[in-house]
N, C-alpha and C positions, 0 to 999 in steps of 0.2 A: 640577119636573123632577128636582131634587135627590133627592127620595124614588125617582123612577123609577132613578136611577142607583145608588143606594145598594143597593136591592133587587136590581137586575140583577147588581151585583158579589158580593152576598151569595149569590145563586143558585149561584155558582162554588164558594165556600167559605166558612168562618167566618173572621172577622177581627176584631181588636181595632181601636180608633179610628185609631191611627197607621198601621196596615197600610191599613185603609180609605182614609185621606187619602192615602196614596202610590198607591195603585192608581187613585184618582179623578185624581189629579195626572197620572200616567202614560197613563191612557186619554183624558181630556178635558181635560188643562191646555194643550194647544196652542190652545184657543179659550175655556176656561173655568178661572178659578180658584176652588177652593172652599176656605174657611178654616174653622178648627175652630169658629169662632164661628157658621158655618152649618151645620156637619157634627153637631155634638152635640144642638142642638136638633132638627134633622130625625130623628136617631136616637130621641130622647125621644117625638117624635110618632108615630112608627112604633111603638114599643113600647106606647104608650098604645092605638093601633089594634089591637094584638095581631099586628102583621105581622113584628116581629122580637122576638127574646128574647135575654137575656143567658146566657152560661154563664161559669163562671170557670176560669181557668188560672194557673198559677205562671209567672212570667218567669224568666229565667236567674239572677237574684239573690234569687229567692224572692218577689218582689213579686207580689201578685194582679192579674192584669190582667181587665178587662172584655171579654169576647169575644162579638161579636154573631153571630147565625144567624138565616136567615131561617125562617119559619113557614109552614105550609100556607096560612093566611090571606095571608101576604105574597107567596107564589107566586101566588095569585089576584090580589091586589092589583097585582102586578107586570104581569101579562098584560093587566088592565083598563089600567092607565095606558099601556102600551105600544101597545095598539090604539085609544086614543083619537085622533080626528081633530079638528083645529080650527086654530089659528093656526100650527102649527109650522112650515108651508111658508115663511113669511115671517120667521120668527125662526131666525138661524143655529144659536145654541146648543141651542136646541130639537130640531131637525132632526138636528143632529149627534149628540146624545144618544141619540135613537131609532135612528139608523143605528148606533151602537155595538152595539145589542142586536138588529140585524136578524134574525139566525139565529132568534129566538124567535117571529118572524111568519110567517104563511102567505104563499106566494109571491104571490097575488093581492093581498094587502094591501101587501106590499113595493112591488108594481110601482104600486100607487096612491099610496102616499107620494112615490115618486121622480117619479111624473108630475106630482103637485101642486107639488112643489119645482121641477120644470123650468118649469112654465107661470109659477110665480111669478118665478123668474129671467128667463125670456123678459120680461115685463113690466118688469122692473127694467133690462134691457138696452135696450129700446126708449127708455125714459127716460131712461138715460145718455147714449145716442147723439143723442137730440134736444138735451140741455144741452151736450154735445160741440160740435154744429152751431152752436147759438145763440151760443156764448161763443167760437168760433174766431177771429173777427175782433177781439174785444175783451179777450182774456186773453192774458198773457205765456207765454212757452214752457215755464216750469215749472208753471204751473197747468194747461196743456193737457196737458202731459206726465203729470200727476198723474191727469187725467180719462181719459186714453187708457189708462193702467195701469187704472184702474178698470173700464173697458169690457174690456180684455184679459182680467181676472181672472174676470168675470162669463161671457164667452164660453167660457173654460177649463172653467169648473164645468158649463155646460151641456154641452158636450163629454163631460166625465166622466159626467154623469147619463145622457146618452145612451148611453155604453158600459155602465153598470149595468143600464139598463132593458132593452137588448137582451140583456145575459146572463141576467136574470131571465127572459125570455121564452124564450130557447133552453132554458134549465134546465126550464122548465115544460113545455114541448113533448116534452123528452127524457123527463120524468119519467110525462108522460101516456102517451107510447110504450109506455115500459117496463110500463105497468100494463095496457094493452091486451092481451088475450089473443092469441096467435099463431094465424093462420088455419091450419087444416089443409091440407097440401099438397093440390092438386088432382090427381087420378089419373084416367087415360084410362079409361073403363068397360070392363070386361071381359064377355066373351060367356059367358054361362051354359052350363056343360058339360052337354050333353045326354047321356043313356045311348045307347051305340052299339047298335043294333038287331041281335038275334042274326042271324046268317046262316041264309036259308032253304035246307034241305037240298035238294040236285039229285037228281031222280029217275035211277037208272041204266038205260041203254039195255037193253031186252031182247034 
């Protein structure tokens, strides 16, 4: 998933290692910390695969910095990785990384990812509620409070996902409606104008 995140950020602009590390921390740092020890080996792997390449620029004091940019092959790899479906619904950081680049997915794919995540969380919620019920009589107040907090957090995430799914479906309907050609206004049928017959000349009285 680190390769997916790196390619997604390099799609936006070229960056050197420090900038890339900072953007990863700013974007994903709330749930996933990336170290230089994992970032640079990932960049090397992507270079060997032809997905990224290095260009060189001089820093403020004349030092040459390695600047990375995504290649056409890297663009294709990014899209492949982003559209892959698997166990990401049950792994928080994988789902969140994919969500960070949702704008590059088709609407129907986004809805599918969100629905799989919601189904997973609904299963997790049922399990947590069973555990809370089983231990209610045997646990102290602090443990029960912690378990209740876990239940509340999952319920909150499910509500959040419901909102995202509803918004995606509304947008999909709106987009489909905008593409549908407008019907021509229905008009009342008009009678065909027939030529007026010439008047028959009247005979004069003798």
